[in-house]
LUMMILO-288262 format. One line per 8 residues: number of its first residue (from 1); their letters; for each residue y, z, x of C-alpha. Coordinates in steps of 0.5 Angstrom, whole numbers. Layout:
! residues N
NUM> A> Y Z X ~ ...
This chain:
! residues 727
1> MQRVFVYN> 17 11 96 ~ 22 11 89 ~ 26 17 89 ~ 26 21 82 ~ 32 25 81 ~ 32 30 75 ~ 39 33 75 ~ 41 41 76
9> RGHKLDWK> 46 45 78 ~ 49 44 85 ~ 47 37 85 ~ 52 31 85 ~ 48 25 83 ~ 49 18 85 ~ 47 14 79 ~ 46 8 82
17> TFMQQFLA> 41 11 87 ~ 36 15 84 ~ 30 13 79 ~ 31 16 73 ~ 26 20 68 ~ 26 17 61 ~ 22 19 54 ~ 22 13 49
25> LTSPGIEI> 20 15 42 ~ 16 12 37 ~ 12 13 31 ~ 6 15 31 ~ 0 9 32 ~ 5 5 36 ~ 5 9 42 ~ 0 5 46
33> LLAQELKD> 4 -2 44 ~ 11 1 46 ~ 8 3 53 ~ 6 -4 54 ~ 13 -7 52 ~ 16 -2 57 ~ 12 -5 63 ~ 13 -12 60
41> LNAEQVVQ> 21 -10 61 ~ 19 -8 68 ~ 20 0 67 ~ 16 4 72 ~ 11 10 72 ~ 10 9 65 ~ 5 14 62 ~ 3 14 55
49> KPEGVYFT> 3 22 52 ~ 2 24 44 ~ 10 26 44 ~ 12 19 47 ~ 12 14 53 ~ 15 17 59 ~ 17 12 64 ~ 22 12 70
57> STIEHAYH> 28 7 72 ~ 35 6 74 ~ 40 8 69 ~ 42 0 70 ~ 35 -2 68 ~ 35 3 63 ~ 41 -1 59 ~ 36 -8 59
65> ICLHSRLS> 30 -3 56 ~ 35 0 51 ~ 38 -7 49 ~ 31 -10 49 ~ 26 -5 47 ~ 23 -7 39 ~ 18 -1 39 ~ 23 4 41
73> TRILLKLG> 26 9 36 ~ 30 13 41 ~ 30 13 49 ~ 32 19 52 ~ 34 21 60 ~ 31 27 62 ~ 37 32 65 ~ 33 38 67
81> EGDANNKD> 26 43 65 ~ 25 50 67 ~ 21 55 63 ~ 22 58 57 ~ 17 63 55 ~ 22 67 51 ~ 30 66 49 ~ 33 69 56
89> ELYAAAKS> 29 64 60 ~ 30 58 55 ~ 37 60 56 ~ 37 60 64 ~ 34 52 63 ~ 39 50 59 ~ 44 54 63 ~ 42 51 70
97> IVWSQQFS> 45 43 67 ~ 51 42 69 ~ 54 41 63 ~ 61 38 65 ~ 58 33 69 ~ 55 31 62 ~ 61 30 57 ~ 68 33 57
105> ADHTFAID> 70 39 53 ~ 75 34 49 ~ 68 31 46 ~ 64 33 40 ~ 56 35 42 ~ 50 36 38 ~ 43 40 40 ~ 36 37 37
113> FVGTSDEI> 30 42 38 ~ 23 40 38 ~ 17 44 39 ~ 16 52 37 ~ 13 58 41 ~ 11 64 39 ~ 17 67 42 ~ 21 61 40
121> RNSQFGAL> 19 60 32 ~ 23 55 29 ~ 28 49 32 ~ 34 52 29 ~ 33 58 33 ~ 32 54 40 ~ 38 49 38 ~ 43 55 38
129> TVKDAVVD> 41 58 44 ~ 41 52 48 ~ 48 50 45 ~ 50 57 47 ~ 48 55 54 ~ 52 49 54 ~ 58 53 51 ~ 58 58 56
137> HFRDLGED> 58 53 61 ~ 65 51 60 ~ 68 58 58 ~ 65 60 65 ~ 69 54 68 ~ 75 56 64 ~ 75 50 60 ~ 76 49 52
145> RPSVDKSS> 70 50 48 ~ 67 43 46 ~ 66 43 38 ~ 59 42 35 ~ 58 36 30 ~ 51 35 27 ~ 53 29 23 ~ 56 24 28
153> PQVSFQAR> 57 27 35 ~ 59 24 41 ~ 55 25 45 ~ 48 28 43 ~ 42 32 47 ~ 35 34 46 ~ 31 40 48 ~ 23 39 47
161> LLKQKVAI> 19 46 48 ~ 12 44 50 ~ 7 49 53 ~ 12 54 55 ~ 16 49 59 ~ 23 46 56 ~ 25 39 58 ~ 33 37 56
169> YLDFSGRG> 35 30 55 ~ 41 26 54 ~ 40 22 47 ~ 41 16 52 ~ 40 10 46 ~ 43 14 40 ~ 39 15 34 ~ 35 10 30
177> LFKRGYRE> 34 5 35 ~ 30 1 30 ~ 37 -1 26 ~ 38 -8 28 ~ 44 -8 24 ~ 42 -14 20 ~ 40 -10 14 ~ 46 -9 9
185> NTGAAPLK> 41 -7 3 ~ 34 -5 3 ~ 28 -6 -2 ~ 25 0 -6 ~ 21 2 0 ~ 24 -1 6 ~ 20 -2 12 ~ 23 0 18
193> EHLAAAMI> 24 -6 24 ~ 20 -2 29 ~ 14 -1 24 ~ 15 -9 23 ~ 15 -11 30 ~ 9 -7 31 ~ 5 -10 26 ~ 7 -17 28
201> TRSGWLED> 5 -15 35 ~ -2 -13 32 ~ -2 -19 28 ~ -3 -24 34 ~ 2 -28 31 ~ 6 -28 37 ~ 1 -31 41 ~ 3 -38 37
209> TSKPLVDP> 9 -38 34 ~ 8 -45 32 ~ 3 -43 26 ~ 6 -41 20 ~ 7 -34 18 ~ 7 -32 10 ~ 9 -26 7 ~ 7 -26 0
217> MCGSGTIV> 11 -19 -2 ~ 17 -20 3 ~ 22 -15 0 ~ 29 -15 3 ~ 25 -19 9 ~ 24 -14 14 ~ 18 -18 17 ~ 20 -25 17
225> IEAVLMAA> 26 -23 20 ~ 23 -19 25 ~ 18 -24 26 ~ 23 -30 28 ~ 27 -26 32 ~ 22 -24 36 ~ 19 -31 37 ~ 25 -33 40
233> GYAPGIDR> 26 -27 45 ~ 32 -24 41 ~ 34 -18 44 ~ 35 -13 38 ~ 40 -9 41 ~ 45 -14 42 ~ 48 -13 35 ~ 48 -5 36
241> AAWGFDHW> 55 -2 35 ~ 54 5 38 ~ 50 8 44 ~ 48 15 45 ~ 51 14 53 ~ 58 11 50 ~ 61 18 51 ~ 57 20 57
249> LGHQYDDF> 60 21 64 ~ 55 18 68 ~ 55 12 64 ~ 56 5 68 ~ 61 1 63 ~ 60 -5 68 ~ 52 -5 69 ~ 51 -4 61
257> KAAKSAAI> 57 -10 60 ~ 53 -14 65 ~ 46 -12 62 ~ 49 -14 55 ~ 52 -21 57 ~ 45 -23 60 ~ 42 -21 53 ~ 46 -25 49
265> EQSHVGLT> 45 -31 53 ~ 38 -31 53 ~ 38 -29 46 ~ 42 -35 44 ~ 37 -40 48 ~ 32 -37 45 ~ 34 -39 38 ~ 36 -46 40
273> QLKTKVFG> 29 -47 43 ~ 26 -44 37 ~ 21 -49 33 ~ 18 -44 29 ~ 18 -43 21 ~ 16 -37 17 ~ 15 -36 9 ~ 18 -30 5
281> IDLDSRVL> 15 -30 -2 ~ 17 -24 -7 ~ 16 -24 -15 ~ 23 -19 -16 ~ 29 -25 -15 ~ 34 -20 -14 ~ 31 -16 -8 ~ 30 -24 -5
289> KTAQQNAK> 37 -24 -6 ~ 38 -19 -1 ~ 33 -21 4 ~ 36 -28 4 ~ 43 -24 6 ~ 39 -20 11 ~ 37 -27 15 ~ 44 -30 14
297> NAGIQRFI> 46 -23 17 ~ 41 -24 23 ~ 43 -31 24 ~ 37 -34 23 ~ 37 -37 16 ~ 35 -43 18 ~ 28 -41 20 ~ 26 -38 13
305> EFSCKNAN> 23 -41 7 ~ 24 -36 1 ~ 21 -37 -5 ~ 21 -33 -12 ~ 14 -32 -14 ~ 8 -28 -16 ~ 3 -26 -10 ~ -2 -27 -14
313> DIKNAFGP> -1 -34 -16 ~ 0 -36 -8 ~ -3 -42 -6 ~ -3 -46 1 ~ 2 -50 2 ~ 4 -48 9 ~ -1 -51 14 ~ -9 -52 16
321> KGTILFNP> -8 -45 21 ~ -3 -39 20 ~ -3 -31 19 ~ -2 -28 12 ~ 2 -21 14 ~ 5 -16 9 ~ 6 -9 7 ~ 5 -8 -1
329> PYGERIGE> 7 -3 -5 ~ 2 3 -3 ~ 1 5 -11 ~ 4 13 -8 ~ 7 14 -15 ~ 0 13 -19 ~ 3 10 -25 ~ 4 3 -21
337> LPELVESF> -4 3 -19 ~ -6 -2 -25 ~ -2 -7 -23 ~ -4 -6 -16 ~ -12 -6 -17 ~ -11 -12 -20 ~ -7 -16 -15 ~ -11 -14 -9
345> VLLGQKFK> -17 -17 -13 ~ -14 -24 -14 ~ -10 -24 -8 ~ -17 -23 -4 ~ -20 -29 -9 ~ -14 -33 -7 ~ -14 -32 1 ~ -21 -34 1
353> SHFVNWRV> -20 -40 -4 ~ -14 -42 -1 ~ -13 -40 6 ~ -20 -41 10 ~ -19 -40 18 ~ -12 -36 17 ~ -11 -29 19 ~ -9 -24 14
361> AVLTANVE> -6 -17 16 ~ -4 -12 11 ~ -1 -5 12 ~ -2 0 7 ~ -3 8 5 ~ -8 7 0 ~ -14 4 4 ~ -18 4 -2
369> LLAMMKMV> -14 -1 -4 ~ -17 -6 1 ~ -24 -6 -1 ~ -21 -9 -8 ~ -20 -15 -4 ~ -28 -16 -2 ~ -26 -19 5 ~ -29 -15 11
377> TFKRYKFK> -24 -13 17 ~ -25 -14 25 ~ -20 -9 26 ~ -16 -3 23 ~ -11 0 27 ~ -8 7 24 ~ -1 8 24 ~ 4 12 21
385> NGPLDCQF> 10 9 16 ~ 14 15 15 ~ 10 21 12 ~ 5 17 10 ~ -2 15 14 ~ -3 8 14 ~ -8 3 16 ~ -7 -4 19
393> ALYNLDDK> -13 -8 17 ~ -14 -15 20 ~ -18 -21 17 ~ -21 -27 20 ~ -22 -32 14 ~ -27 -36 18 ~ -33 -40 14 ~ -38 -34 16
401> QVASSKVN> -32 -29 12 ~ -32 -34 6 ~ -39 -34 5 ~ -41 -27 6 ~ -36 -25 1 ~ -36 -30 -4 ~ -29 -33 -6 ~ -30 -31 -13
409> AEFDQKDS> -33 -24 -12 ~ -30 -19 -16 ~ -33 -13 -19 ~ -38 -15 -24 ~ -38 -11 -31 ~ -45 -11 -31 ~ -46 -7 -25 ~ -41 -1 -28
417> AFANRLLK> -43 4 -31 ~ -36 6 -33 ~ -35 -1 -36 ~ -41 -1 -39 ~ -40 5 -42 ~ -33 4 -45 ~ -36 -3 -48 ~ -41 2 -51
425> NKKNLKGW> -36 7 -54 ~ -31 1 -56 ~ -37 -2 -60 ~ -39 5 -63 ~ -32 6 -65 ~ -30 -1 -68 ~ -32 0 -75 ~ -29 7 -76
433> LKQEQIEC> -23 5 -73 ~ -22 -1 -77 ~ -24 3 -84 ~ -19 9 -82 ~ -13 4 -79 ~ -12 8 -73 ~ -9 5 -68 ~ -8 11 -63
441> YRLYDADI> -15 14 -61 ~ -19 17 -55 ~ -25 12 -52 ~ -27 15 -46 ~ -27 23 -44 ~ -31 24 -37 ~ -37 21 -41 ~ -40 20 -34
449> PEYNVAVD> -39 26 -29 ~ -38 21 -23 ~ -32 18 -27 ~ -27 24 -29 ~ -22 21 -33 ~ -20 20 -40 ~ -18 14 -43 ~ -13 14 -49
457> VYGDHLVI> -11 7 -53 ~ -4 8 -56 ~ -3 1 -60 ~ -3 -4 -55 ~ -2 0 -49 ~ -7 5 -45 ~ -7 11 -42 ~ -11 14 -37
465> HEYSAPSI> -12 21 -35 ~ -14 22 -28 ~ -17 29 -28 ~ -17 33 -22 ~ -24 32 -18 ~ -28 39 -16 ~ -26 40 -9 ~ -34 38 -6
473> IDSDKVAK> -33 31 -8 ~ -30 27 -2 ~ -23 24 -4 ~ -25 17 -2 ~ -30 17 -7 ~ -25 19 -12 ~ -20 14 -11 ~ -25 8 -10
481> RLQEVVYF> -28 11 -18 ~ -20 11 -20 ~ -19 4 -19 ~ -25 2 -22 ~ -23 5 -28 ~ -17 2 -27 ~ -19 -5 -26 ~ -24 -5 -32
489> APKVLGIP> -20 -1 -37 ~ -16 -6 -39 ~ -21 -12 -38 ~ -25 -9 -43 ~ -20 -7 -48 ~ -16 -14 -47 ~ -9 -10 -45 ~ -5 -13 -40
497> TEKVIIKT> -4 -9 -33 ~ 3 -7 -35 ~ 2 -3 -41 ~ -3 1 -37 ~ 0 8 -36 ~ -4 14 -31 ~ -3 20 -31 ~ -6 26 -27
505> RAKQKGKE> -8 32 -30 ~ -10 39 -27 ~ -12 45 -31 ~ -5 46 -34 ~ -2 53 -36 ~ 3 55 -41 ~ 9 50 -41 ~ 6 47 -35
513> QYQRVEQT> 3 41 -39 ~ 10 40 -43 ~ 14 39 -36 ~ 17 32 -35 ~ 14 28 -29 ~ 18 21 -30 ~ 25 20 -32 ~ 24 13 -36
521> KKSMVIDE> 26 16 -42 ~ 22 10 -45 ~ 19 11 -53 ~ 15 8 -57 ~ 14 8 -65 ~ 6 9 -67 ~ 3 10 -74 ~ -2 15 -76
529> YGAKLKVN> -4 15 -83 ~ 3 12 -86 ~ 7 17 -81 ~ 12 14 -76 ~ 11 18 -70 ~ 15 17 -63 ~ 10 18 -57 ~ 13 18 -50
537> LWDYLDTG> 7 15 -45 ~ 11 15 -39 ~ 15 22 -38 ~ 10 27 -39 ~ 3 29 -38 ~ 2 29 -45 ~ 5 24 -50 ~ 8 28 -55
545> LFLDHRKT> 2 27 -60 ~ -5 31 -59 ~ -10 26 -61 ~ -15 31 -62 ~ -12 34 -68 ~ -11 28 -72 ~ -16 31 -77 ~ -13 38 -76
553> RQIVAKKS> -6 35 -79 ~ -9 32 -84 ~ -12 38 -87 ~ -6 43 -86 ~ -3 37 -89 ~ -7 37 -95 ~ -7 44 -96 ~ 1 44 -96
561> KGKSLLNL> 2 40 -102 ~ 6 43 -106 ~ 7 49 -102 ~ 11 52 -96 ~ 9 51 -88 ~ 10 55 -82 ~ 9 51 -75 ~ 9 55 -70
569> FAYTGSVS> 8 52 -63 ~ 10 46 -66 ~ 11 41 -60 ~ 14 35 -63 ~ 13 37 -70 ~ 7 32 -72 ~ 4 37 -76 ~ 10 39 -80
577> LQAALHGA> 12 31 -81 ~ 4 30 -84 ~ 5 36 -89 ~ 13 33 -91 ~ 10 26 -92 ~ 4 30 -96 ~ 9 33 -101 ~ 10 40 -98
585> SKVTTVDM> 15 44 -102 ~ 19 47 -95 ~ 17 46 -88 ~ 19 51 -82 ~ 18 48 -75 ~ 19 53 -69 ~ 18 52 -62 ~ 21 55 -56
593> SNTYLSWA> 24 48 -53 ~ 30 45 -55 ~ 27 38 -52 ~ 21 38 -57 ~ 24 41 -63 ~ 30 35 -62 ~ 24 31 -62 ~ 21 33 -68
601> QDNFLLNN> 27 32 -71 ~ 27 25 -69 ~ 20 24 -72 ~ 23 26 -79 ~ 29 22 -79 ~ 24 16 -77 ~ 20 17 -83 ~ 27 18 -88
609> LSGHKYQF> 26 26 -89 ~ 32 30 -89 ~ 35 36 -93 ~ 35 44 -93 ~ 28 44 -94 ~ 26 42 -87 ~ 28 48 -82 ~ 28 47 -74
617> VQADCLQW> 28 53 -71 ~ 29 54 -63 ~ 26 61 -61 ~ 20 65 -57 ~ 15 64 -63 ~ 12 71 -61 ~ 18 74 -62 ~ 20 70 -68
625> LKNNDEKF> 14 72 -71 ~ 15 79 -70 ~ 22 79 -73 ~ 21 74 -79 ~ 20 77 -86 ~ 19 70 -90 ~ 13 68 -93 ~ 9 62 -93
633> DVVFIDPP> 3 60 -96 ~ 1 56 -90 ~ 1 58 -83 ~ -1 54 -77 ~ -1 56 -70 ~ -4 52 -64 ~ -1 57 -58 ~ -1 55 -51
641> TFSNSKRM> -8 58 -47 ~ -3 62 -42 ~ 4 62 -42 ~ 9 66 -37 ~ 15 63 -39 ~ 21 67 -37 ~ 24 65 -44 ~ 19 68 -47
649> GESFDVQR> 20 75 -43 ~ 13 76 -42 ~ 6 73 -41 ~ 2 71 -46 ~ -6 69 -45 ~ -10 67 -52 ~ -16 70 -50 ~ -13 77 -49
657> DHVSLITD> -7 77 -55 ~ -10 72 -60 ~ -12 78 -64 ~ -5 81 -64 ~ -2 74 -65 ~ -6 73 -71 ~ -4 80 -74 ~ 3 78 -73
665> GMKSVAAG> 2 72 -77 ~ -2 74 -82 ~ 5 78 -84 ~ 8 71 -85 ~ 2 69 -89 ~ 4 69 -97 ~ -1 72 -102 ~ -7 68 -103
673> GELMFTNN> -4 64 -97 ~ -8 62 -91 ~ -7 62 -83 ~ -10 56 -79 ~ -11 58 -72 ~ -13 53 -66 ~ -13 53 -59 ~ -16 49 -53
681> KRNFKMDF> -18 55 -48 ~ -26 53 -46 ~ -31 58 -48 ~ -26 62 -52 ~ -28 68 -56 ~ -26 69 -63 ~ -26 77 -63 ~ -29 77 -70
689> DAIAALGL> -30 85 -70 ~ -22 86 -69 ~ -21 81 -74 ~ -26 84 -80 ~ -23 90 -78 ~ -16 87 -80 ~ -19 86 -87 ~ -19 78 -86
697> NVQEMSDK> -24 73 -87 ~ -25 67 -81 ~ -28 61 -82 ~ -30 57 -76 ~ -27 50 -77 ~ -28 46 -70 ~ -33 41 -73 ~ -29 39 -79
705> TRDKDFQR> -23 38 -74 ~ -26 34 -69 ~ -25 27 -71 ~ -30 21 -69 ~ -27 19 -62 ~ -28 27 -60 ~ -35 29 -62 ~ -37 28 -55
713> NKHIHNSW> -32 34 -53 ~ -34 40 -56 ~ -30 44 -52 ~ -23 39 -54 ~ -20 45 -59 ~ -23 51 -62 ~ -20 51 -70 ~ -21 58 -75
721> LITRKVN> -18 58 -82 ~ -16 65 -84 ~ -15 68 -90 ~ -15 76 -93 ~ -21 79 -96 ~ -21 80 -103 ~ -22 87 -106
């Protein structure tokens, strides 16, 4: 019978004699593979549990496991355990460890703490309690207190709290066991080596490594490099510079040296005998150079053929049977979706056309994208890639698969209600757009409730606004419909996918709609009735131009000819600009945001407008109105629906406060002048009685200010023309 020893006070351990308890950690979804790997490495009493894989081994053999495990992220050696119903019990359990026989007081250490309970509510508190026990142990012996180093300790320990019990471990392998040492640089979204190894294992390619393996989106080359190393039986730990046990007092240096020498010899023999060939493809030449360097660092560049090309153009020049294995971008940033959707459609077609009898294996967090390939999986596995829940999908491209899914299958436009509606709207607007010479317009606005998006055209660019779906609608259905939108919209309009921008919109309050969401700092100039306007389709939820106010701008501009205009809550100053171009005698533009006021000034400069008659004022519009004593012939007010901006000093609700806003606004209207008031609050109710009591006339203007492309949405905005009653 094997003897398993857990190190406690009063025992002097003979590390050579006793089997030790270990815990191997890995990413969720890989535990079952790790358990099999440990068995293959001759670990004993292997038990898979949600928190990791437990096993027993001698210290000597544990070195071998550390050197050879491809799927572990960390291997821990159990030192002791105890009850931990409260702080005192946790302290006692930690104090029972003979810490002075684990490490020297002149070495730095760190404590990781995993788990919580009703009494021990956060990991920081738990770690501090264990640390106190460690320090007190050395103090009791009359030794110096060891120093804590959280960033790079010489020896590290982990306390794991589970079901009121705490187990205390030495971090035997050290952190980041997946780090092989060959990756000097990575791409934008690097795949960890142990996850790549799990993908390779699940793909089935290792069953016959003489067959080709192709990664059509190889990035920095992790998958293809790991594949070669696995095929050769190359021990991943032989190039590791530091181990968790390096400063552990139980470390058997000679045993580790022997284990490492054996692993090195085995690895070199494996590479010498290796006959495999793998292929890495990527569109980005810069990241491909990184992959080539990483392969060179690993000493296996001769086994990998790299090429710079688009995965969508892939053809089979590799052999009759093989494996396509890749980790594409997930479209985590929604702006990446247009090209991804089209890419998956094309990849599905390419695979079925050129890779019959091959296997395709894909890891993605965007499961809905898999449907774009129009193929049927025979196996799916759940993985975790960092914080993202992923699926690893496997396809066999046999004759049955190809026949049932059709080689050239794609979303059929005639079967798509969205595509048909988009095409119908395009035809209905065609004559009007040509006549008015309009290049920026709304083509679709949630016409069909199931496709809850707005589609705007800006010249040769397309902006798709995804509205937040009701909670009762299944999120998978929402994602699939969005991808249908993303696929068809550029095709119907003849716009390339790289010029499609996607924005996710929820109900916005106050200035939220103006907040930056990206940092591209890109912009383009569009034309509206002869006015040059700067728009940014990428960095903000709104683009800098409210398309629904196209007609409003013309109405205000014509009213302002030869007159003075005050534009409040001016945003990027498009109303001010049109008025200036129509010959306004004076234009004052007021907004609280320096960013948008500067944008407004840019618009004026684009149109060669400058001079003292154009004023730009950064101020809280509500407060500015109260203090203003200047009169204007035309006042335009387009306030937010709601704002609680700290800079405004008080909250504003357009329904609640519109009467007081109009009252203050009319104080700035010259005799015989007009005030145009507009807002986009759905179901807004004008308080006609209160306005009448102020001696004002109100003329409904909403129908007149909505242009042809917004006739389908009666709630896009509300407009009124307000004047003083004539006695």
